[in-house]
N, C-alpha and C positions, 0 to 999 in steps of 0.2 A: 656291526655289518649293518649296512642301510635298509631299510625296507625296499628301495628300490631293486637292489642289488641281491635279497631276498627272493622278490617276486621275480627275477629272470631264471635264479637257479630252481624256484617251484615252478618253472613250465620246461625248466632242460627235466628236471627229476618226473614229473609226469610224463612226460616223452617219452625216457627209460624205462619207467614202469608201466605205458602204455592204459595211462589212467586220463580217461575224457571227460570226467566230470568232476564239480567244483566242489561236492560234498566233504571233501576230505581235504581240502586245501590247507585249514586251519594244525588240523594233526601233522601233516606233511610239513607243511613252515615250523611247526616245534621239532620236528623231526632235523631238519636243519640247520635251526638254532641249538639244537642239544648234539650235532654234528662240528658245528661251529665251535663249539665250547670245548667238545673232546681236543679236536685239532690243537687246536689253542696252547690246552692246559699241555700237552704232550710232546707239543712243539716248545714250548714259551716263544712265542712270537706272533704276532699281529697279525694275520694271515689273509689276504686278499681275494684267494678263491678265484683268481682271473681264468677266464676263457681259456682252452685247452693248458693249462698247468697240471700237472703232477696232482696237483693239492687238492682242484675242481674234482678230477677224476676218483678220490679218494675218498671225496666227500661224497660222491652221486654213489660209490659203492655204498658205501655205510650209508647209507638214506635206504640204500635199495634193501640190506640186511635188516635192518631197523623195520622198515615195513614187515618183509617177511617171516619177524620174530626168531632174526638168527643171528641177531648183533651177538652171541656169544662167538659166532663161526670167523665175525670181521679179521679179528686181530689173527687169529692161527689164519687166514688162508692169505690176507696182506701184509703179512709180518715183515716181508723186504721191503717190500713197498713203504709202510711206513718208519721203518728202519731209514730209509733212502730220505726220507721225506723231514727228519729229526735231524741226522747229520747236516743234511742241506743249513736245515735254519740254523745249524750251531756253528758252520763252519762262516755263514753270511755275519751272525754276529760278534763272532770272532774280530775283534779289534786287531790292521794288518800289521805286521812287523812287532809287536809283544808277544812273548810268553807269558 
């Protein structure tokens, strides 16, 4: 993921978490990158995390849970959304017309 995109997502994360200081930017960027890796690992796909996408919403929520030391609860609370993302990426990866 490009540094520019991480910086954009950082600002969105900080707005969602109501963080207006810069002291924790490095830590939040680390949590964003970890979340990128998590979603790319579970989907087996390279994700763009475009604005207003389901994958970006999930990333923002995962970073929020990570920030609040509640990452263990993320998969439980978002299992439907995570499963939907995995299935969407699997269908997109399936070659058309072949079994």
